[in-house]
N, C-alpha and C positions, 0 to 999 in steps of 0.2 A: 836752760834760759832761767835766770833769777827773776821771779815773778814779784811785782811791786806789792808793797804793803805798808805797815805802820808799826811803831813801838807798841808793845804790850798784846792785849787781846787774848782770846781763849778758843778752844776748837770743841765746842759741844757736839754732840752727833746731829748729824744732819736731818735725818728722818723725812726726808722729802719725798720717799717712794711709795708714799700711800696717794699721792696725787700728782706726782710729776708727769704721767702720760695720759692724765685725763683732760681733755679739751673743756673749755667753759661750756657750762649749761645756763640756760635761762630760765631762772625761778618763776613759777606761777605766782601771779598777785595774790595777796592774803586777803582775808575779808576785813581785816582793820591794819592801819599803819599808824605809829606813833612816831612823829617828825619833830626831833629836837630843834630849838631856835638857835641853839649854840653848837654848832658842828665844827666850829673853827676857832683858832687862836685869836682874841680880843673880844670886842664887845658883841653882845648878843644881837640877834637880828631883831628889828621890830614887826610884830605882826601886822598883817594888812587884812586878815581874816577873822571871822568872828563865828561862834556857834551857828549852825545852819548856812552857812557860805556853801555853795556849789562849787568844786574844784575840779579842773582837767589835769591830767598828766602834764606837767611843763608850768602850770599856773604858779605865780609869785606868791607864796604864803607870807613871807616876811621879807623887809628890805633891810640893807645893811646898814648899821648905825654906827657911823664914825670912820675913821680912816681904815683903822685894822677891824674889818668885818667883812662879812659876805651875806648875800642874799640867800633865801631857802625856797626852795621850789617844791611843789607836790610831785610825788613819784607815781601817782594814781589817780584815777577818777573816782570821784566820790562826795561825800558830805562831812563837813566838820561837824563833830559832834563835840567839841569842847577843847579848849586851851587849858592846861593844868600841868603841876609839876610830876613829873614820871621818872622811873628808874632810866638811867642812862648808862651806856658801856664803860664810861670813865670812872664810874663808881659813885658819882654825886648826881642826885636828881636834878632835872633839868626842865625848865618851861618848855613845853611840846604842844604841838597840833595834832589832835587825834582826828582821824579820817575814816570813817566808814566806806568801803569801797563799793562801786557799782559794776555794772557789765558795759557802760559805755566804752569806746575805744577812742576817744578824743586824744589829740596830742597836740600841745602848744610848742611850736619850735620858734627859735629867732631865725631871721634870714639868712640863708648861707652866704657866705663870703669867698671869692677867688683867692686861694692861698697865693697866686702869682702877683696879684694886683693888690692884695690888702696892705695897708700900710702898718707902721709899727703901733701908732696910736690905736687904729681899730682894732689890732690885737689884743692890745691892753684892756681896752673898754669891752671887747666881746667877752675875755676870759672874766672880767668884773661881773658882767650882767648875766653870766652862766653860773655864776656862784661856785666856781672850781677853788678847791683848796688842795693843799700839799697832801699826796696821799702815801708820803713816806712815814707819816707818824706824827708829826707836830701839827699837821692841819692849817698851816699858816695860808692866809689868803693869797692865792698865787699871784694876782694881779700887782700886788704889792712887792713881790720879788721882781717882777718884771719893768718895775719903775724905780729903780735904785734912787739915792739922794742925789742932788746936783752936784755935780764936780766927781762923783764916783766913776771911775773909768772899769768898765768890766772887759776882760781879755778873752774869757773862754766861759762855755756852758757846758758842764759835766750832767748827763744823765746817769742817774744810780740804778744801774740793773744788777746790784751785788745780790740784794735779796738774802742777807747773811743770817737772818733768823732761822733757827730749825724749823722745820714741818712747812713753812709757808712756800707756795709755789704760783703765787698769782703773778708777779712781776714775768717769771719765766715763761708761762703760759702766754702772756701778752706779747713776749719778744718773739715767740714762734709763731702765735697765730695771727699777729696783727702788724709784722715787721715793717710794711712799707708805711703805715699810719704812723708808727712810732718815728720813724725817721723823718716823716712830714712833720710831725709835731715838734720834733728837736729843731727843724729849720725854721718852724714858726717863732719858737722860744728865741731862737739867736736873731731873727728879723727884728723882734721886739725889742732886743736888748742892742741892736745895732753891732752883734758880735760876728767874727769871722771864722773862729775856732769852735768846735764842737767835740766833745769825747762821749763814749758811751763805756762806762765802767762795768765789768762782768766778771764775777769769780769765777775760777778755772774748773770749779765742779758743774759748770754750764758750758760744756764746749760746743755742743751743737747749737745752741742759743749764737755763742760768740761767732761761729763759723758762718752761721746763716746771715747775721747782721753784717759782717765782713764782706761777704760775696755781693750783699746788696750795696755795700759802699764802694765798690771797686772803682768807680768814676767819680768819686766824691773827694775832692782834695782837701776839703776843709773839715772833712768828719773823719772820725778814727774810733776803732774799738780798742779799749785798753784792758787786757786781761790781768787780773789780779790775784792774789793768793786767796784761798778760802780760809777765812778767819774772822771771827766776830769780834768786834763790831765793824766789819770792814764797810758797811753801807752808812755809817754815820758821816754826816757832812765834813767835820774837820780831819777824820780819817781818811774819807774818799779824796779829799784835795791832797793831802799829804801823800797818798799813794800814786796819784796821777799826775801831780804837777811839781812835786816836791816842796811846796808852799806850806809852812805853817800858820794857821790862824791863831793869833795871840790870845790868851785868855781874855774873856769879856768883849771879845770882838767876833764880827761875822764874816761870812765867806766874801761877800763884795768888798770888803776891807783889803781882799788880796787879789781883787780881780776875777772873782769867781762867783757864778751863780750855779745852784746844785738843783735839780728837778728829778723827781721819780719818774719812772718810765710810764707808770700808770696815769701820772700827771701830764705828761706829755700826749699820751692818747686822748685824754679828757680835753685837752686844748686843741688837739686835731677835730674831734668831734664838734666842739663848740664853733670853731671858725668855718670849717668845711661843710658840716652837715647842720649846723644851727643848734644843736642840742645842749640843752642846759644839765646841770650834774644832777640826776636824778636815781641814779643806780650805783651800786658799789660792787666791785668785783672782788669776791673772798673766797679763800681757800677753807673749806669745812673739813678738818682733818684731825688725825689722832687715833689712837687704838680704843678711845672711848666711844668713838661714834660708829655705827653700824655701817653706812656707805658714805665714805668720804667721796668729796666733789669738789671742784672749781665751779663757782657760780657767779652769775651775774643777778643781783639781787635789788628788788625795788627798796630804796631807802625808806627806814621805817619799820621794815619787816622786824618782828620780834626774833631774838635768838632761838626761842623754843620753835617758833613756826619754822626756822631754818633747819634746826635738828630733826624735827619731824619729818620735814622733806627728805633728809638725808637717812632716813630709817630710824631715827631715834637713838638713844644712847644704849650702849652696852651694860651688863648688870654690874661690871665693876667700874664703870665711870665716877671719877671723884672730884675733878675739877674742870670747868670751863673757863677758857681764856678768851676774851676779845685780843685779837692781836697775836702776836708771837710769844713763845713761853718765855723769853728773855726779859721782854719790855711790856707784855701784854698785861691786861688787868683781869684779875680773876673775879667772875660774875657771883654776885648773891642775888640777882632776881633774872631769870631768863626771859622776863617781860621785856628786858632792856633791848632797844632797836638797833639793827645795822645802821651806821651813819656813813658819811661820805669817805672817811678814811679809814674804815675797818678793811683791814687787810686779811684778817683770817679769823676763825673760831676754831681753838684748838681744844680737844677733848682728851683729858689725861685720866690715865686710870690709877688706882691704888699703887700698883706696881711702879709706875712712871714716877709718881711722887717720891715715894720711898722716903718718907720724912725722917731724918735722924736728929737725934736729941742734941741740942745745943750745948758744947762744951767751952771752956774758959780758952781766950785767945792764946795762941801759942807762940806769938811773936815771930811767925816763921817769915812773914815779908811777902807772901805769895799774892796778897791782895794788891800790894803796891806794884809787884813786878809786872801784873797783867793791866793795870789801870792805863788805858790809853791815853789820859790826860796827865799823867804823872802826879795823882794825887795820892794821899794816904789814906784810904778808906778805913782802916782800923781807928786810927786817931780822930777822924772826923765822927765816926760812928761814937766813940766815947765821949767827945764833946757834946754830942745830941743827948747821950744818956744822962749826962750830968748837967743838962739844961744850959750849956755855955754857949749859946749861938752865937754870940759875937765873936768867940774866939774861933769857933767853927767857920764864920764867914771869912776872917781874917785868913783862915787856912786854906779858903778856895772852895769850900762846899757848894757855893753857887755856881761854881764852873762845871759840877758833876752832872753828866748827862743821863744818870741812872740807868747805865747799859746793863748791870748786874754781873758784869765780869768779876768783880770782887767776890761777891756771895757765891757765884758758881765754884771758884775755885777754893774757897775756904775751907780747911780741912776740920775746923772746929764748928762747921754749920751755923756760923753766926749770921742772921739775916742782915747783913751790912746794907744791901740796897734800900731795905724798908728804913733802916736808921737814917741813912744819909737823905733819903726823899724828905722823911719828917724835919730834919735839921734844916735841908734846904728851903723847905716851906716857911719854917720858922724865921731863917735868917731874911728871907725875901719879905716876910710880913714886917720885920723890924725895919728894913729898908725903907718900905712904902710909909710906914708910920713916921720915920724920920723926915722923910722929904715933905710929908704933909704938915709938919711942925714947922718946917721952914718957909712954907707958902704964907 
């Protein structure tokens, strides 16, 4: 059978064997956590605590500020020792609440709701109050996705179970270990949106997960598993929609514009926990993996735990460890400071060795066109990179640089070893800055 997929993409080594068979472990509470106030796309949350405040697990530390924002809760019991700018996994310092933990076992939950009787409005409000953000990478406040603009007709929900990034196995373990909760979470998402059709997209390198979920869906007429070709970046929203429904999201438009809402499998489970168990989002499910860490694991980690503490819990680094990445190796961020904390959307901590990196010298562009052939968005990466190098951001914008999703396929396939995705990321930032300045001048 011809598996569904999309144009372009690459096939990096999967490297999932390190943690594929390892069930989740719950990591112990560290002596201190650093909880950023900006763990989501949009405006930073507004702090509600100050130095000396006593907090419990589940206490609200900061409230949402504006429509595109999300509240932040304490992952531990302890005392606030300060609010300051600290290292963050995204690479930019962030205002953060620092908490010294104590031995109390208090936990503040929301009132559990009956999933059979809960209304769409109650689901959206619960997701908002629980501080849930998308865990597929973008960290978009989830409740916003559950309230599409007036007049928007949503016909289907797709759960992203592709996990196309090499090394990561968090979503895979969730599909195996919490299958029923994942399906229940999907139903809650569909109920919130008033949708009758739900899909779970899974790459064909995870046959046991696909088969297990298909078995559980035997009597579900409105839910189905779509097995997809293993190819990066199959899990990107636009690629997943194309593969599952055949619809193409136009440049500059969003999935709801073609009647689809995408959620990550981990997000669906967080929604289930918030509605059914009353739990706010205070932990992150993280794959800690790679040849550079002594004991790879799949962990449930209190948000705010430093990357160093996580690595120490996994036995520390090997002697040839060379790079620590928050996220996956294709789209993750290399860490310059291991005091940076795990946040809500941290899906992995990947430790590469010197041999894994194998950095090669950059040479002149060969004009081979490989970057163009693998770009899933039909862009011309080498031309966009050149515009950025020349500082011609207006022309880069006109050529579609703001459409780039920074998947890294172009850089991965480049025989000249040009860091294309870095140039595109810089050009995109500059082009967006020019757009914002232009809008401000018109106001």
